[in-house]
C-alpha positions in Angstrom: 39.4 -50.6 -14.1 38.4 -47.0 -14.9 42.0 -46.0 -15.3 42.6 -48.8 -17.9 39.5 -47.7 -19.8 40.7 -44.1 -19.9 44.2 -45.2 -21.1 42.7 -47.3 -23.8 40.4 -44.5 -24.9 43.4 -42.1 -25.2 45.4 -44.7 -27.0 42.6 -45.3 -29.5 42.1 -41.5 -30.0 45.8 -41.0 -30.6 45.8 -43.9 -33.1 42.9 -42.5 -35.0 44.3 -39.0 -35.0 47.7 -40.3 -36.2 46.1 -42.4 -38.9 44.0 -39.5 -40.1 47.0 -37.2 -40.3 49.1 -39.8 -42.0 46.3 -40.3 -44.6 46.0 -36.6 -45.2 49.7 -36.1 -45.9 50.2 -39.4 -47.8 50.9 -39.1 -51.6 48.1 -41.4 -52.6 45.2 -41.2 -55.0 41.7 -40.5 -53.7 40.6 -44.1 -54.3 43.6 -45.4 -52.3 42.9 -42.9 -49.4 39.2 -43.8 -49.3 40.2 -47.5 -49.1 42.6 -46.8 -46.3 40.1 -44.7 -44.4 37.5 -47.5 -44.7 40.0 -50.1 -43.5 41.0 -47.9 -40.6 37.4 -47.3 -39.7 36.6 -51.0 -39.8 39.6 -51.8 -37.6 38.6 -49.1 -35.1 35.0 -50.3 -35.1 36.2 -53.9 -34.4 38.4 -52.6 -31.6 35.6 -50.7 -30.0 33.3 -53.7 -30.2 35.8 -55.9 -28.5 36.4 -53.3 -25.8 32.6 -53.0 -25.3 32.2 -56.7 -25.0 35.1 -56.8 -22.5 33.4 -54.0 -20.5 30.1 -55.9 -20.5 31.8 -59.0 -19.2 33.5 -57.1 -16.4 30.3 -55.4 -15.5 28.5 -58.8 -15.3 31.3 -60.1 -13.1 31.1 -57.1 -10.8 27.3 -57.3 -10.6 27.5 -61.0 -9.6 30.1 -60.2 -7.0 28.0 -57.4 -5.6 24.9 -59.5 -5.6 26.8 -62.3 -3.6 28.1 -59.7 -1.1 24.6 -58.3 -0.6 23.2 -61.8 -0.1 26.0 -62.7 2.4 25.4 -59.5 4.3 21.7 -60.2 4.5 22.4 -63.6 5.9 24.7 -62.2 8.5 22.2 -59.6 9.4 19.5 -62.3 9.9 21.9 -64.4 12.1 22.8 -61.3 14.2 19.1 -60.5 14.5 18.3 -64.0 15.8 21.2 -63.8 18.2 20.0 -60.5 19.7 16.4 -61.8 19.9 17.6 -64.9 21.7 
């Protein structure tokens, strides 16, 4: 999971850098470049929000799985304790 997040982060950084360099060297007017920068920033923001939501969902799933494992372990411990006590 962490590896995928890292790859996505590098991909996003490369995309932003490439977009910024493209805008700097593009033969456009200032108004057009500002519009392009705003559009790119909006797109990046939306991508980051989606990524954040996905991470939150994964975190919730992992939390629930961990909670269930802890609950199961507690039940097993109690059963073992009763067996030892007789």
